[in-house]
Steps between C-alpha positions, in 0.01 A plus 500: 500500500785360710683826565760330717611284206518803269711702745723198561580468128543877458757479779692238302494721192639795696777280642593402145482864389737606778758247376481636143571851631852382583581410137570860383744567787811355325447743211453788745828415672688438174406843361564675832140612556341544842157361411592162652398647836147568375481147360614346830250704703220415258588131510506502881158668529346272238648192668370605843145563375501181293630289788239637740220434250631149437535412871188665640258390227462125469425309182170332583420261215534438126490811288169560324445714188378785724827516690693451177351809339543702821867404533576589139334844505599598853844351443575732210385798706708400803807434285463838333466679835810343653683492167476880490703536823844500329390790278375697802789434741764569234337832412471397135121539519405674829124501434318181604246543218775528239702215655192274510419590137855416391503173693154389387611584147804278556327196650218513245765533222336819377810717475322833548729731695480827688879546487631791294872414524548124523877515455534709818382208716760292690572153358345302783166677460514463121564128539214466749273687260579254220488202735135579587431441129668162496328382817162614378552378146424135541321577822642516848202289602599221261849506647354475846281200427811306409600544865169502689421128452811414699341693787178301475312752288339408167536744213262410219261784582784752485614369164153527350467856628844617387593336169417736210237394249153346498626159619799380697713270285628230736818342369511227763239347729657667805469875529830527687687342211316726255612812687859376510501424127365845414760674712789287369404589141457865601839516673675317213381752240595788733851357537535452123390855422738638763791320333403629154466859623839480673649361176378819330671729751263547795650449845349239734287755685336644189464161333320354803270800539398496135460121497270530803295761318487300178407156633241656731369715211542788743713766335691666784836612364809643668511779241278805458469431127430129557658262247529787253786638711732225372427568131588138425335278241647195679331586831174585323476166321610294801241666723235473226557123483469459875192723517334258258617207715360669813170572325459133406330233712776357719360149475598510129857584596504206739368261238750630244789456743377146571539415131163587350647711219163568336328619821493863391372441149214275613377765740232721342541776757874530438457508122227763538735694731772502232242600236396802709864609535565450130189689386561790739865515392402527132232764562715718725799442275329688219532806724850462644654381171428837340601725787747761387858429601433142618681211334314183406691291754427749779132516403472120512687490830284763674169381355556137596627590847212735586236267355625205706557718807139622501322176408694303765427786747874540573513873438868544415569779254745574222295762316240765581199341331296813570696658216370234261187536289168503686401173331808330646420632848146361467640157411729509803207610715298192395804278558497621862172316550609171341800421717698175513399137490325321786757345731755772418621789713322746269194704597202618298190305408720213369530370147301183567197704611517715186528183290201344678294816456568500126409130476186562705390789276564285195291214642213738579504639145485146359212418736307803370547382142432135586274498810505121537876461459713386793807724497719440805773744597837334452864567571665280241324164528391557858138600562482772762237458770218758477563588864857603414374704204247673726780576748714653224212714370425611856866583560515708181186696591630560853841607366341756267271625778787547748708671230213738417438576868870561555518743206191682630652540848846604376337754268315653794830525687622742234685279252459575132330237282814334351665484845185362666464230234872425496551484878205266558586272207866485607431420866204265456697314231824508710692671220654815654534770234172616348398799293482875560688620806582144608659405168838330445699816581282605797414361844217490754642752750244766399198274560285631791521329840163322464584409141812310607296286739240433232767401249669281764168320547469453124851349493398247765173417325674459165775279643257274686252469213222722642278232658759410765481856639135580427380186679626652827238776469214250484307476831437130441876437485533585868186313611504147634 
């Protein structure tokens, strides 16, 4: 392990992070808040540490997969540590544990919060909170590798370690160009959503914050009641559309924008993704449609919004789904595991893995009936390599094991069964709101001290696809 190279790159990331801490300051000054001082101090400290790391640690040679995985995992931890400084220095979240939890939740686009009164926070801190979503959404590492090659550092290992999904979908032969394309598409959709939200009556501040949370599938809102505070069908449907866009493989957006108008409909994962949303909407709709005092239009609006919000792991809320029938809550609970498409900003297991697992089970059933038949696992017309299938099966087993272990630990910390299940599913899947005492109208402030660190770890593991973090605990990883 070339530690000098890892520290050198982490220094660059902290320098970039310090620059982003200046972005909320105009809003702080405009609204007459004093939190700009905390942002300036935090930026100065982060810049100083980053500059020292960058100057004192030299980049030795080309980045290998080992260093790539180390930079990604340690990078998210370092960014969350220094990203929590504005919360601490402003007094918004005095506790380091709580501030780290909130920041890790932001950068991993989880959206779980320990805040009990969000609207009491100054505007600069609220903007920084939402900005951590946007930076983490497509991956602050992917943004960095668009810059690192200019400094003589290759970035392919970082891209492989960071991009969500079982494989990294390269749009161009050069990884730098790929990163730029992904971020241009990401920024363009964010800009478009911001304009549409402002057209509906949101001011620039609120529109930006909610666009950050939507495109990152994060879910941090500027309101205590989340999107439900606006009581607007227009906002609900606009955000629902962009949650679906954010939960879709971004390479499909690029191909569509380049003129391939049938890119979405040829993609089996995307069509399966829409089928999951449609089926869940119909099943849950049978509950909400017949709720007393709820109009048909409102039932459709809330059901569609919450279904999309959960399956894309965004976590915005317009209704308290814990008041729905138990069967509807179970459906939402299973949606928490599915997540968005590979190559999206969504969390969870990913739709393509669920699709491959179903195809794999089907092929094994056929093989039992016809032992001599050759039944390859396919996505569309493409035969999937058995090694990839094995990786997906292994990922699924590991995901279930970590979830079960997390529930066991949280239960022993004193959480009731629904809260233990809900908190682990919501953090490991990067969703935010769960079930029980961490439901859509609750928060994570009551979670024990140790529990917050465990859930923070689950957020990191879920965001970085498990193996990227777990590999660091392997003794052979650190050996020559």
